[in-house]
KEGU-317733 format. One record per residue (C-alpha): residue in three letters; x, y, z. Coordinates in steps of 0.02 Angstrom, whole numbers, padded with zeros to 5 digits, always signed. Each point is the difference from the previous one (the first is absolute). Layout:
KEGU-317733
ALAXYZ/...
END
This chain:
KEGU-317733
MET+01664+00568-00974/LEU-00109-00089+00122/TYR-00080+00085+00145/PHE-00044-00104+00156/LEU-00162+00084+00061/ASN-00048+00004+00187/ASP-00110+00087+00106/ASN+00126+00039+00143/PHE+00160-00046+00080/GLN+00034-00008+00189/GLU+00139-00050+00124/ASN-00097-00160+00029/LYS-00018-00086-00163/SER-00114-00130-00059/GLY+00050-00138-00120/ILE-00053+00110-00149/GLU+00117+00135+00051/HIS+00142-00122+00028/ALA-00036-00074-00175/GLN+00009+00161-00085/LEU+00164+00043+00086/LYS+00074-00171-00059/ARG-00071+00029-00178/LEU+00081+00177-00006/LYS+00164-00065+00060/LEU-00007-00143-00126/PHE-00033+00134-00146/LYS+00138+00106+00063/HIS+00118-00151+00003/PHE-00039-00043-00179/LYS-00005+00191-00062/GLN-00182-00010-00039/PRO-00095+00168+00028/ALA-00132+00008+00135/LYS-00071+00103+00137/LEU-00112-00013+00153/VAL-00158+00098-00004/THR-00104+00046+00153/ARG-00143+00129+00026/GLN-00027+00021+00198/TYR+00076+00147+00084/SER+00120-00009+00153/ASN+00123+00140+00057/GLU+00112-00148+00039/PHE-00010-00083-00170/ALA+00180+00044-00056/GLN+00065-00070+00156/VAL-00107-00161-00017/MET+00078-00031-00172/ALA+00176+00036+00055/HIS-00017-00126+00139/ALA-00066-00127-00135/GLY+00160+00032-00098/VAL-00087+00092-00143/VAL+00076+00158-00070/PRO-00107+00146-00065/GLU+00039-00043-00188/ASP-00095-00163+00023/TYR-00167+00057+00066/VAL-00128+00130-00024/ASN-00143+00046+00114/LEU-00155+00091-00048/PHE+00015+00138+00130/ASP+00183+00023-00030/TYR-00035+00015-00190/PHE-00126+00134+00019/GLN+00089+00094+00140/GLU+00153+00004-00108/ALA+00100-00106+00128/VAL+00051-00149-00101/ALA+00182+00039+00028/VAL+00032+00126+00149/PRO+00161+00017+00095/SER-00024-00021+00187/LYS+00024+00134+00120/ALA-00034+00014+00194/VAL-00148+00112+00052/THR+00017+00031+00192/LEU-00088+00107+00130/ALA+00113+00147-00046/ASP-00061-00011-00183/LEU-00183+00032+00054/HIS+00033+00182+00060/LEU-00129-00010+00138/ASN-00047+00146+00108/PRO+00143+00022+00119/LYS-00119+00073+00134/TRP-00093-00172+00004/GLN+00033-00099+00148/LYS+00074-00168-00038/LYS-00035-00159+00099/ALA+00082-00172-00033/ASP-00107-00150-00022/GLY+00139-00132-00022/ILE+00083+00046-00159/ASN-00149+00102-00054/TYR-00053+00175+00049/ASN-00163+00089+00053/PHE+00010+00190-00032/TYR-00111+00124+00099/GLN-00051+00175-00020/HIS-00078+00083+00153/GLY-00025-00162+00072/GLN-00101-00071-00145/ARG+00076-00140-00107/VAL+00030+00055-00181/MET+00099-00131-00070/TYR+00072-00177+00022/VAL+00156-00057-00095/ARG+00046-00181-00025/ARG+00172-00047-00038/ARG+00088-00160-00051/ASP+00111-00083+00113/ASN+00157+00012-00104/ALA+00163+00092+00031/GLN-00069+00171-00080/LYS-00169-00027+00075/THR-00084+00054-00167/ILE-00185+00056-00007/ILE-00135-00127-00031/ASN-00143+00129+00019/GLN-00075+00164+00065/GLN-00168-00018+00089/ILE-00076+00175+00004/PHE-00149+00052+00127/ASP-00119+00138+00000/ARG-00034+00114+00152/PHE-00133-00128+00065/GLY+00138-00139+00008/LYS-00081-00083-00153/LEU+00119-00085-00135/VAL-00016+00092-00163/LYS+00146-00047-00107/VAL+00135-00128-00011/VAL+00152+00032-00108/TRP+00098-00158-00046/TYR+00184+00001-00051/ASP+00065-00123-00124/VAL+00146-00106+00074/ARG+00111+00085-00144/GLY-00027+00172+00075/PHE-00144+00101-00070/LYS-00173+00047+00047/SER-00104-00141-00093/VAL-00184+00020+00054/GLU-00112+00109+00108/GLN-00159-00079+00073/LEU-00137+00117+00044/TYR-00130-00059+00142/ASP-00185+00045+00030/TRP-00074+00035+00162/ASN-00039-00187+00016/ASN+00185-00036-00009/GLN-00014-00079-00170/ILE+00113+00035-00150/THR-00087+00107-00126/THR+00136+00040-00113/GLU+00180-00066-00041/ASN+00113+00121-00093/TYR+00159-00082-00084/TYR+00151+00104-00049/THR+00152-00006-00096/PRO+00172+00015+00079/THR-00003+00183-00061/GLY-00159+00033+00087/ARG-00118+00000-00148/LEU-00174-00073+00032/ALA-00013-00149-00119/LEU-00147-00105+00063/SER-00150+00020+00117/LYS-00102-00143+00075/PHE-00173+00050+00062/HIS-00094-00111+00127/PHE-00193+00012-00010/LYS-00161-00109+00030/ASN-00135-00036-00132/ARG-00179-00002+00037/ARG+00004-00183+00077/ASP+00138+00069+00123/GLN+00139-00105-00085/ASP+00168+00068+00005/LEU+00072+00058-00168/VAL+00159+00082-00066/SER+00038+00109-00152/TYR+00162+00064-00068/HIS+00051+00161-00084/LEU+00160-00008-00095/ASN+00105+00138-00072/PHE+00117-00094-00121/ARG+00108+00085-00130/GLY-00101+00160+00005/GLN-00171-00082-00018/ASP-00126-00034+00127/TYR-00088-00175+00017/HIS-00138-00069+00110/PHE-00018-00180+00052/ASN-00140-00095+00091/GLY+00105-00108+00114/LEU+00176-00078-00001/ASP-00039-00122-00134/GLU-00035+00129-00131/LEU+00160+00096+00056/THR+00100-00163-00012/SER-00059-00030-00177/PHE+00057+00172-00047/PHE+00160-00027+00089/TYR+00037-00168-00099/ASP-00050+00094-00164/GLN+00134+00125+00038/ILE+00144-00114+00051/VAL-00014-00122-00142/VAL+00050+00136-00119/ASP+00103+00122+00104/PRO+00180-00028-00062/ALA+00064+00053+00174/ILE-00082-00156+00072/ASN+00000-00133-00136/GLU+00176+00052-00074/GLY-00076+00008-00177/GLN-00048-00184+00000/LYS-00159-00089-00040/VAL-00089-00040+00161/GLY-00097-00153+00062/LEU-00090-00025+00171/ILE+00004-00138+00119/VAL-00143+00029+00122/ASP+00041-00082+00167/ARG-00156+00059+00098/VAL-00141+00002-00119/PHE-00129+00010+00141/GLU+00065+00171+00039/ILE+00057+00066-00166/GLY-00073-00102-00131/TRP-00138+00129-00036/ALA+00124+00133-00026/VAL+00095-00104-00119/LEU-00137-00044-00111/HIS-00073+00174-00006/MET+00162+00076-00060/ARG-00027+00105-00160/ARG+00172-00066-00065/ARG-00014-00184-00046/VAL+00162-00093+00039/PHE+00051-00181+00029/ARG-00067-00059+00164/VAL+00010-00162+00102/MET-00093-00039+00158/GLN+00106-00095+00116/LEU-00079-00130+00128/HIS+00098-00021+00162/ASN-00124-00124+00087/ASP-00131-00126-00048/GLN-00133+00083-00109/VAL-00144-00099+00065/ILE-00081-00031+00173/ASN-00028-00180-00022/ASN+00142-00094-00079/ASP-00104-00158-00016/ASP-00102+00086-00130/ILE+00128+00102-00100/LEU-00121+00025-00152/HIS-00146+00059+00094/SER+00042+00071+00168/ALA-00027+00177+00056/LEU+00157+00100-00026/ASN+00128+00065+00124/PHE-00049+00174+00036/ASN+00161+00065-00035/TYR-00015-00056-00190/ASP-00186-00003-00016/TRP-00015+00168-00101/GLY+00157-00030-00093/LEU-00046-00181-00058/LYS-00172+00051-00048/ASN+00078+00123-00117/ALA+00126-00125-00056/ALA-00020+00037-00184/ALA+00062+00178+00033/TRP+00174-00061+00048/ASP+00136-00046-00119/GLY+00036-00144+00113/ILE-00013-00072+00171/GLY+00165-00038+00102/VAL+00000-00166+00110/LEU+00131-00064+00113/THR-00009-00192-00023/PRO-00037-00130-00128/HIS-00153-00064+00099/GLN-00071+00169+00001/GLU+00042+00029-00182/ALA-00107-00149-00046/ASP-00148+00050+00105/VAL-00001+00188-00063/LYS+00011-00066-00183/ALA-00137-00124+00028/ARG-00116+00139+00058/TRP+00048+00147-00090/GLN+00038-00088-00168/ASP+00018+00164-00105/SER+00127+00079+00112/LYS+00183-00007-00019/VAL+00095-00074+00149/TYR+00170+00042+00054/LEU+00088-00124+00116/VAL+00127+00090+00110/PRO+00040-00051+00174/SER+00014+00153+00120/ALA+00136-00084+00101/ILE+00181+00038-00057/VAL+00160-00064+00084/PRO+00144+00114-00037/ASP+00162-00085-00064/GLU+00093+00061+00148/VAL-00113-00097+00112/LEU+00008-00158-00105/ASN+00186+00010-00007/ALA+00037+00052+00177/PRO+00073-00132+00129/ARG-00123-00111+00072/VAL-00032-00001+00192/ASP+00066-00140+00097/PHE-00170-00077+00063/ALA+00082-00043+00168/SER+00010+00192+00030/ARG-00188+00029-00011/GLN-00094+00018+00157/LEU-00059-00170+00055/HIS-00186-00034-00020/GLN-00031+00182-00058/VAL-00161+00013-00103/VAL-00057+00158-00090/VAL-00149+00066-00096/VAL+00035+00153-00110/ALA-00175+00062-00058/ARG-00129+00127+00040/LEU-00100-00041+00156/SER-00158-00028-00096/PRO-00141-00128-00011/GLU+00046-00069-00162/LYS+00169-00042+00056/GLN-00070-00113+00137/GLN+00137+00028+00135/ASP-00135-00062+00121/HIS+00003-00167-00068/LEU+00191-00010+00046/LEU-00039+00067+00172/LYS-00124-00133+00031/VAL+00117-00136-00041/TRP+00146+00076+00086/PRO-00035-00093+00174/LYS+00018-00164-00096/VAL+00162+00067-00072/LEU+00065+00042+00176/ALA-00046-00166+00067/ALA+00114-00084-00122/VAL+00127+00140-00007/PRO-00005+00096+00167/ASP+00126+00135-00045/ALA-00075+00048-00166/GLN-00024+00191-00029/LEU-00117+00079-00117/ASP+00025+00188-00059/LEU-00146+00079-00097/TRP+00060+00135-00118/GLY-00116+00124-00088/TYR-00115+00138+00032/ALA-00178-00023+00038/ASN-00161+00013-00109/ASP-00171+00025+00083/LYS+00065-00012+00177/PHE+00035-00184-00036/ASP+00150+00002+00110/GLU-00123+00024+00152/THR-00080-00164-00054/LEU+00168-00092-00007/LYS+00054+00070+00169/GLN-00160-00062+00079/ILE+00037-00177-00067/VAL+00170+00009+00068/ALA-00065+00046+00172/GLU-00133-00138-00010/GLU+00121-00129-00054/GLY+00123+00052+00133/ILE+00147+00017-00127/GLU+00057+00168+00049/GLN+00181-00049+00036/SER+00021-00076-00169/VAL-00085+00115-00119/HIS+00049+00179-00040/PHE-00073+00139-00103/ARG+00147+00090-00085/GLY-00087+00129-00110/TYR+00043+00050-00175/ALA+00145-00093-00072/GLU+00143+00115-00048/GLN+00142-00109-00018/VAL-00069-00159-00085/PRO+00174-00073-00041/GLU+00050+00001+00188/ILE-00164-00080+00044/ASP+00005-00137-00133/GLN+00185-00033+00037/LYS-00023-00030+00182/ALA-00157-00103+00001/GLN-00010-00188-00038/LEU-00173-00006-00070/MET-00127+00106-00080/VAL-00194-00036+00010/LEU-00139+00082-00103/PRO-00165-00078+00035/THR-00089+00115-00124/ARG-00169-00035-00084/GLY+00047+00097-00161/GLU+00146+00088-00085/GLY+00059+00080-00163/LEU+00173-00069+00019/ALA+00059+00035+00179/MET+00161+00092-00024/ALA+00053-00032+00180/LEU+00011-00190-00035/VAL+00117+00030-00152/GLU+00108+00118+00107/ALA+00003-00137+00134/LEU+00072-00127-00127/SER+00122+00121-00065/TYR+00073+00008+00172/GLY-00006-00182+00030/LEU-00149-00011+00113/PRO-00118-00149-00021/VAL-00178+00036-00013/ILE-00166-00082+00046/ALA-00156+00081-00090/ASN-00171-00050-00042/ASP-00021-00066-00180/VAL-00130+00135-00055/PRO-00016+00107-00158/TYR+00114+00078-00038/GLY+00181-00013+00033/PRO+00057-00116+00135/SER+00009-00151-00116/ASP+00089+00098-00129/ILE+00131+00056+00136/VAL+00017-00143+00124/VAL+00054-00178-00076/ASP-00080-00109+00118/GLY+00127-00113+00092/HIS+00145+00100-00065/SER-00008+00177+00055/GLY-00147-00022+00126/TYR-00178-00065+00010/LEU-00163+00036-00078/THR-00151-00023+00124/GLU-00190-00013-00031/ASN-00089+00158+00045/GLY-00091-00021+00164/ASN+00077-00170+00044/LEU+00078+00066+00164/ASP+00053-00177+00052/GLN+00109-00008-00155/LEU+00064+00175+00024/ALA+00053-00053+00179/ALA+00078-00159-00057/LYS+00107+00077-00143/ILE+00065+00131+00119/ILE+00044-00130+00128/ASP+00082-00118-00133/LEU+00120+00139-00053/LEU+00038+00081+00166/SER+00043-00184+00072/ASP+00116-00045-00141/GLN+00141+00130-00018/ALA+00081-00110-00140/LYS-00156+00012-00102/LEU-00021+00186+00029/ALA+00180+00029-00059/ARG-00029-00101-00157/PHE-00155+00110-00036/SER+00100+00151+00034/GLU+00114-00057-00145/GLY-00156-00039-00105/ALA-00067+00178+00041/TYR+00154+00075-00069/GLU-00010-00096-00161/ASP-00183+00023-00021/ALA+00019+00192+00010/HIS+00103+00002-00165/ARG-00180-00018-00094/TYR-00025+00185+00050/SER+00168+00071-00068/GLU+00005+00174-00075/ALA+00037-00068-00169/LYS-00149-00119-00009/ILE-00123+00135+00066/MET+00066+00124-00125/ALA-00020-00117-00134/ALA-00181-00010+00048/TYR-00025+00187-00002/GLN+00071+00006-00180/THR-00162-00053-00072/ILE-00090+00154+00070/ILE+00151+00111-00046/ASN-00014-00063-00178/ASP-00188+00015+00001/LEU+00015+00183+00050/ALA+00122+00032-00137/GLY-00111-00066-00132/TRP-00168+00073+00076/GLN-00097+00131-00097/ALA-00150+00096+00058/
END
């Protein structure tokens, strides 16, 4: 069984989370055992995973595991279940409530905006009106954690409970002599007490348990694919139980792609690659990246497995009539982030409008580092507010890709750019910068789209205008996109994973 390790899962997912979901679905399709593994706490975590289409049997979270809440039937906890003092005065605050005793607020209750108005948390105040405790309820309907506050309104202790009410784990916040914030954990696990200096130590212990726990591994040999080595690599390499482990790269591994052999490393992979000898393999996404990694880390085994997977039902679905697409609609589906270089597209957009006045541009994706503010400023400066639209996080990618006529990604670096593969699978032609890694492995220049030189804004504008001005060519490229997507079929990607599966089967500590 392979565990796919991540730090966290949230409603707004990055490419890494989408890659893990696709991989999990692929393994289930071919009846290969696998699970998603995360370590961050959220009282909404079960709901996040349900929204992602992942059933409880296919994932395990650190806090769920130690709180004995891996598989918990859901129930509704409402205001009536809190059994509050009936003498308290209740005052509504939207769907929430303040409670008062003798005119002094003693509690604030937050509720979810659902049909049953289930409880999110209780905020408890002392006689001076100061917050002293917050009790959080898991979305599945049990008291999950109590947070205790000091006089400075800072959390000092967090107590995590099982669904039966047993205290399982305590987290303590404190400062060292340099006034740095630190945390420690006290765990009561299966009748024994353990102390950990920080989340990484606790995570190592967690991994050590789940690789041998038959309730999690289903009695099978376990290997790890580490999808976020920056966050969890230390915990993996400091496990007491040695298991098969692969570090997965999801982006370019160096800062300067013009000097692959000597460039400083991408900070996300710096620590992991400096400890390359400790891994049983390094996962890469494209042949180009495979060659570069082998050249620099010559003693490491390298596994080439693309992260993009096109389901058979998508490949075999009826193709969209190109004439039904929204005329001159251009989309970008990517995080609003400096490395994606949406600003390059915005700077050439006035040229596009001069040639194609009714062109419309939709920018889909959540923002990193407030980059959306930079982009909106460019939109205002260029006077293109009427044709550029910020649409937020993309929930319905198929609908977006099937309505648009063109996708553009002026990125300066990628791992594979799954959004481009998804675009091809829905017959959407693509213009992307020819940068390491991915675009040239996805887009067949002149067949399913165009590859452009990074930073060449005149060329970028010219290629966009060329396609938007020629509906017949766009329609041909759409057919080419459907054809090129077959390179990422489920069968082909599963065949690539078979090498890892075979190596796990033959691996010995």
